[in-house]
Every structure is written in C-alpha cells, then in structure tokens.
N, C-alpha and C positions, 0 to 999 in steps of 0.2 A: 604558853604551853599548858596543856591539860595535865592534871595529876591523875594518877590511877595506874591501872595495869597496862595501858597501852604506851606508857612512857618508859623509856629505858631507865632502869634503876640498877645501879651497881653497888655492891657492898665493898667499899674501898677502905674499910677500917684496917689499920695496920695488922691486927691479929688475923684477919681473913686473908689478906695478901700474903702474910708469912706462911700460912698453911699451904696456900697455892704454890708459893715459891718452893717450899719443901717438896711437895708432890711433883712439881715440874723437874726439879733437880734429880730426884729419884728416877723419874720416867726417862729423862735424857741419858742418865748414866746407864740404866738398864737397856735402853734402846741402842746405845753404843755397843754394849756386849752382844746383843742380838744381831746387830748389823755385821759385826766382825765374824761371828759364827756363821751367819748366812752366806758370807763371802768366802768360806773355807778357812777362815782364820780362827783364832781362839780368843777367849776373854783376856788372856795375858797379852796378846798382840795389841788389842785395843788399849789396855791399861798402860802398857809401856809407851805407846805412841802419845797418849794424853799426858803422861807424866813428863816425857821429854819436852813436849810443846809448852808445858806449864812452867818450866824452869825459870824463864825470865821474870815471871810474876813473883818469884821468891827472892829476888835480888835484895829487896829492902831489909831482909833479916840475915843476909849473909854475914857471917862473923859473930852473930849474937848467941850462938850456941844451941845446945840440945833442947833445953826447956822452951826456948822461943819457938823452935820448929814444932815441937810437940804441942805447944799451946795453939799454934795456928792450925795444925791437923785437927785438934779437938774442936776448935771453933768451926772448922769446915764441917765436921760430923754433926755438930749441934745445929748448924744452919740447914743441914740436909734432913733433919728430923731424928737424928740419933741422940743418945744421951752420954754425957761425960760422967762416968761413975767415980773416977778418981784421977787426979793429975798431980804429980809431984816431981821435984828434981831441981836441977841447977844448970849452969852453962855446960858442965861436963857430961851430965847424964840426966835423963828424964824418963818417966814411966807413966803410962795412963791405962786405965781400964775403961773401955768404950763399948757401948751397946752395939748389937747388930742392928743395922738400920734397914735391912731388907727382910720382910717377913716370909715365912715358909709359904704362906698362901700366895703371895705375889710371885715367888719363885715358881710355884706349881703352875699358876695361870700362864706364865710366860715360857715355861719349859726350860728354865734355867736351874742349874744345880747349885748347891751350896758352894762348891768349889768355884763355879763361875763367878758368883757374886763376891765370894771372899777374895778373889783376885783383885778386886777394886782397891784393897789395901796396899797392893804393890805399886800403886800410882806414885807413892811417895819415895820409892827407892831411888829413881834417877835424880829426884830433887835433893834427897839427902846426900847423894854422891856429889852433886854440884856444890852443896853447902859444906862439903868436907866433913860429913857426919855419917854415922852408921845407923841404919834404920832396920828394925825387925818387928815382926808382929806374929802373934799366935792366937788361934781361937782357943778359948777356954770355956767350954760349955756354950752358953748363949751370948757371951761377950768376947771381947778381944783385949789382949794385953799388947800394948805397943811400947817399944823402947827405942830411944834415940840416945846415941853416945858419940862423944868426940873420938 
C-alpha cells in the first residue's frame, strides 16, 4: 500500500473517539426531540418513551439506593459531554450539581427551546419510579440540581 493522502487514514485515538461519541449522543438525543415535535408530539413525549424503554438497563442497581442512581445519571451526563460539578449523598438521599450539556447556540440552530432540551432530565423519572426512588431536578442558572431520595 502507498502511504500519503490517497490512503485512508483515521484518527482512532481514544480521545478523538470520545469526542465523537459525545457529539453523536448529543445529536441523537436532540434528533429524537426534533422527531417527536415534527410528528405533532412534544419533547416530553419522546423523553417519557425513552425513559420507559431504558428501565431494564437499570436493573443491576435496583435496591442500591439514591446515591448509586445519581452516580449513574452523573456518569451518563459526563459521557455526553456535560460536567459533574458536585455529587454527594448516601443510599437514602443524594444530590448533584450538573452542567447544561446543550449550548444555546445548538438550541438556536435546531429551533429547540430551553424547555425542550431541559425536558431530557425527565428521562430518569420512570427509571426512579421503577427503582422505588424519588427523582427531581431544577435548573439553577446555567446548571441543574438533581436530587434522588428513597
């Protein structure tokens, strides 16, 4: 094989793949919101559907408590490009401060509102119910406070 510009060269370094995975997760999440809205539904319709379908994936942490669930939510956010600003708690109750992972620029380009993308946080409500936990979230400026309780 010849070396040079005519040869297929891919950057498969883990850091490069990680950035692409984050961007793809964001794109697919937002595409789901757009799809639901284009079909006469709402962002909430999409998020409730995905949350209910994801319930079986959470079986391994069933019975492990509030902190374990919120830890997994935080890992999911970090994997999608967000930041975990704080995380604390125990099996009975846990709280996290998490960054907004969708920029205003992306919202504007796609024609999504902040309410549309904030609805993504509701994905964990049916999961928490299945895990016999209470899940709440609130936007506080540019980040979110998420709480899970038994």
